[in-house]
C-alpha positions in Angstrom: -34.0 -34.7 -17.6 -33.3 -37.8 -19.7 -30.1 -37.5 -21.8 -28.1 -40.0 -23.8 -25.4 -40.3 -21.2 -27.8 -41.2 -18.4 -29.9 -43.8 -20.3 -30.0 -47.3 -18.8 -27.5 -49.6 -20.5 -30.2 -51.9 -21.8 -31.8 -49.0 -23.6 -28.5 -47.9 -25.2 -27.9 -51.5 -26.4 -31.5 -51.8 -27.7 -31.0 -48.6 -29.7 -27.8 -49.6 -31.5 -29.5 -51.5 -34.4 -31.4 -48.4 -35.4 -28.6 -46.0 -36.4 -25.2 -46.1 -38.1 -21.8 -44.6 -37.3 -22.4 -41.5 -39.3 -25.5 -40.6 -37.2 -25.7 -39.0 -33.8 -28.6 -40.4 -31.7 -30.4 -38.2 -29.3 -33.2 -38.9 -26.9 -36.2 -36.7 -26.1 -35.7 -35.4 -22.5 -38.8 -37.1 -21.2 -40.7 -40.4 -21.7 -44.1 -40.4 -23.3 -47.0 -42.0 -21.5 -49.7 -43.3 -23.7 -52.4 -45.9 -22.9 -50.6 -47.1 -19.8 -47.2 -47.6 -21.4 -44.0 -45.6 -21.3 -41.9 -44.9 -24.4 -38.5 -43.3 -25.3 -38.4 -41.2 -28.5 -35.0 -41.0 -30.4 -33.8 -39.0 -33.3 -30.7 -39.5 -35.5 -29.0 -36.4 -36.8 -28.4 -35.6 -39.6 -31.2 -38.0 -40.7 -34.7 -36.7 -40.2 -35.9 -40.1 -38.8 -36.9 -41.4 -35.4 -37.5 -44.6 -33.5 -39.7 -45.3 -30.5 -38.7 -47.8 -27.8 -40.8 -49.2 -25.0 -39.6 -48.6 -21.4 -38.0 -52.1 -21.4 -36.1 -51.4 -24.6 -38.2 -53.4 -27.0 -39.2 -51.8 -30.3 -42.9 -52.0 -31.0 -44.0 -52.6 -34.6 -44.7 -49.6 -36.7 -48.3 -50.6 -36.9 -48.6 -50.7 -33.1 -47.1 -47.3 -32.5 -48.7 -44.9 -35.0 -50.7 -42.9 -32.4 -47.7 -42.7 -30.1 -45.6 -41.5 -33.0 -48.0 -38.7 -33.8 -48.2 -37.6 -30.1 -44.4 -37.6 -29.7 -43.8 -35.8 -33.0 -46.5 -33.1 -32.4 -45.2 -32.4 -28.9 -41.7 -32.1 -30.2 -42.7 -29.9 -33.1 -44.7 -27.6 -30.8 -41.6 -27.1 -28.6 -39.4 -26.4 -31.6 -41.9 -23.7 -32.8 -42.0 -22.1 -29.4 -38.2 -22.1 -29.1 -37.4 -20.9 -32.7 -40.4 -18.7 -33.3 -42.5 -18.0 -30.2 -39.6 -16.9 -28.1 -38.7 -14.2 -30.6 -42.4 -13.0 -30.9 -42.7 -12.9 -27.1 -39.5 -10.9 -26.5 -40.0 -8.4 -29.4 -40.6 -5.0 -28.1 -44.1 -4.7 -29.5 -45.6 -3.5 -26.2 -43.3 -0.6 -26.1 -43.5 0.1 -29.8 -47.3 0.2 -29.9 -47.6 2.2 -26.7 -45.4 4.7 -28.6 -47.6 4.4 -31.6 -50.7 5.1 -29.4 -48.9 8.2 -28.1 -48.1 9.3 -31.6 -51.7 9.1 -32.7 -52.8 11.0 -29.6 -50.3 13.7 -30.3 -51.5 13.9 -33.9 -55.0 14.6 -32.8 -54.0 17.0 -30.1 -51.4 19.0 -32.2 -52.9 18.8 -35.7 -56.6 18.5 -35.2 -59.4 19.2 -36.1 -59.0 17.0 -39.2 -60.6 17.1 -42.6 -63.5 14.6 -42.9 -61.5 11.9 -44.7 -58.7 12.1 -42.2 -61.1 12.0 -39.3 -62.7 8.8 -40.7 -59.2 7.3 -41.1 -58.2 8.3 -37.6 -61.3 6.8 -36.1 -60.2 3.5 -37.6 -56.5 3.6 -36.9 -56.8 4.8 -33.2 -57.9 1.3 -32.2 -54.9 -0.5 -33.8 -52.4 -0.1 -31.0 -54.7 -1.5 -28.3 -55.5 -4.5 -30.5 -51.9 -5.3 -31.1 -51.0 -4.8 -27.5 -53.8 -7.1 -26.3 -52.7 -9.8 -28.7 -49.0 -9.3 -27.7 -50.0 -10.1 -24.1 -51.7 -13.3 -25.4 -48.5 -14.3 -27.2 -46.4 -13.7 -24.1 -48.9 -15.6 -22.0 -48.9 -18.6 -24.4 -45.1 -18.8 -24.5 -45.0 -18.6 -20.7 -47.5 -21.4 -20.3 -45.7 -23.6 -22.8 -42.4 -23.0 -21.1 -43.8 -23.9 -17.7 -45.4 -27.0 -19.1 -42.1 -28.1 -20.6 -40.2 -27.4 -17.5 -42.5 -29.6 -15.4 -42.5 -32.4 -18.0 -38.7 -32.4 -18.3 -38.2 -32.3 -14.5 -40.5 -35.3 -14.0 -39.3 -36.8 -17.2 -42.8 -37.5 -18.4 -45.1 -36.3 -21.1 -48.8 -37.4 -21.3 -51.3 -37.2 -24.0 -53.0 -34.4 -21.9 -49.7 -32.5 -22.0 -49.6 -32.8 -25.8 -53.1 -31.4 -26.0 -52.2 -28.5 -23.8 -49.0 -27.7 -25.6 -50.9 -27.8 -28.9 -53.6 -25.4 -27.5 -50.9 -22.9 -26.4 -49.3 -23.0 -29.9 -52.7 -22.3 -31.5 -53.2 -19.4 -29.1 -49.9 -17.9 -29.9 -50.3 -18.3 -33.7 -53.8 -16.9 -33.7 -52.7 -13.8 -31.7 -49.9 -13.2 -34.1 -52.3 -13.5 -37.0 -54.7 -11.0 -35.4 -51.9 -8.6 -35.0 -51.0 -8.8 -38.7 -54.6 -8.8 -39.8 -55.5 -5.5 -38.1 -52.5 -3.9 -39.8 -53.5 -5.2 -43.2 -57.1 -4.1 -42.8 -56.1 -0.6 -41.8 -53.3 -0.1 -44.4 -55.2 2.5 -46.4 -56.4 4.5 -43.3 -52.8 4.5 -41.9 -51.6 5.8 -45.3 -54.1 8.7 -45.1 -52.9 9.7 -41.6 -49.3 9.6 -42.6 -49.8 11.6 -45.7 -51.8 14.2 -43.8 -49.0 14.6 -41.2 -46.3 14.7 -44.0 -48.1 17.5 -45.9 -48.0 19.6 -42.8 -44.4 18.9 -41.7 -42.8 21.9 -43.5 -45.2 24.4 -41.9 -45.7 22.9 -38.5 -42.9 21.8 -36.2 -45.1 19.3 -34.4 -46.0 17.7 -37.7 -42.3 17.5 -38.6 -41.5 15.7 -35.4 -44.5 13.4 -35.6 -43.7 12.6 -39.2 -40.3 11.4 -38.1 -41.8 9.3 -35.3 -44.3 7.7 -37.8 -41.6 6.5 -40.3 -40.7 3.2 -38.6 -44.4 2.3 -38.4 -45.0 3.2 -42.1 -42.0 1.1 -43.0 -42.4 -2.0 -40.9 -46.2 -2.4 -40.2 -47.9 -5.2 -42.2 -49.4 -3.8 -45.4 -50.6 -4.6 -48.9 -47.0 -4.3 -50.1 -45.9 -7.2 -47.9 -44.6 -10.3 -49.7 -47.4 -12.4 -48.2 -50.1 -9.8 -48.9 -51.6 -11.7 -51.9 -52.1 -14.9 -49.9 -53.0 -13.2 -46.6 -56.7 -14.0 -46.6 -56.0 -17.7 -47.1 -53.3 -17.6 -44.5 -55.5 -15.8 -42.0 -58.5 -18.1 -42.5 -56.3 -21.2 -42.1 -54.9 -19.9 -38.9 -58.1 -18.6 -37.3 -60.8 -20.9 -38.6 -59.4 -24.2 -39.9 -59.5 -27.4 -38.0 -55.8 -27.8 -37.0 -56.2 -31.5 -36.3 -57.8 -32.1 -39.7 -54.9 -30.3 -41.3 -52.4 -32.4 -39.4 -54.0 -35.6 -40.8 -52.7 -34.6 -44.2 -49.1 -34.7 -42.9 -49.4 -38.0 -41.0 -47.6 -39.9 -43.8 -44.6 -37.7 -43.2 -44.4 -38.8 -39.6 -45.0 -42.4 -40.5 -42.4 -42.4 -43.3 -39.7 -41.2 -41.0 -40.3 -43.8 -38.3 -37.6 -46.6 -38.1 -39.7 -49.0 -36.0 -39.9 -52.5 -37.7 -42.8 -53.1 -40.0 -44.9 -56.2 -40.1 -44.0 -57.9 -43.4 -47.6 -58.8 -44.2 -48.9 -55.3 -43.9 -48.2 -52.0 -45.7 -48.0 -48.6 -44.2 
């Protein structure tokens, strides 16, 4: 793994003009390989800016390095999202929670059925929710695992290729879409879940099983995604963006943010 302390001396010297004494330079733990050339990728905390150096320490002009900058930035952003978001999603006890929810629904039917017609219709919808969430949780865990394995290999051999960037991006999309599907099925079944919970609650004072099941339902009533969620009003747009939009096309809109933060020298005769 490449770190600042084990960089070649010529690379350390070549880097010095690109940061000041109030900044702490850091190097991406692997070189980037693009179109037959190798590059180092540096950041300068607390500044949100970067510089890219060739393997020999020379700094390519900004105009020459745009594609490489996008590749390096996107790979780095993907890793950050897996570390700061994906790891939490993967380790959340959703598998256990929704196996429990599945058991609660089974017990409701067994102990409190047969249902009135409206409750039966609601139950027929809600009974599929746990399996959908469990299936997508497995996909989240799998995507995080694949991303972690790819990063371990890349850091061990100290090399990231454009193919690696494409794979890492695809794993991120898999993870996000699975999370969105989990939230979406909760949102779509909000009303049916309410009907089930109210039915159980109405019986809890005359049926011990209903009382116990009502208590077991409370965490799900409180925490499952619903129309009362802070993002509910924008949910359709958020869902469609995650599931159906062209991510690469969306990224193009933010290219200027990557370019503006790059410290590589500019050709005086050309603009950004």
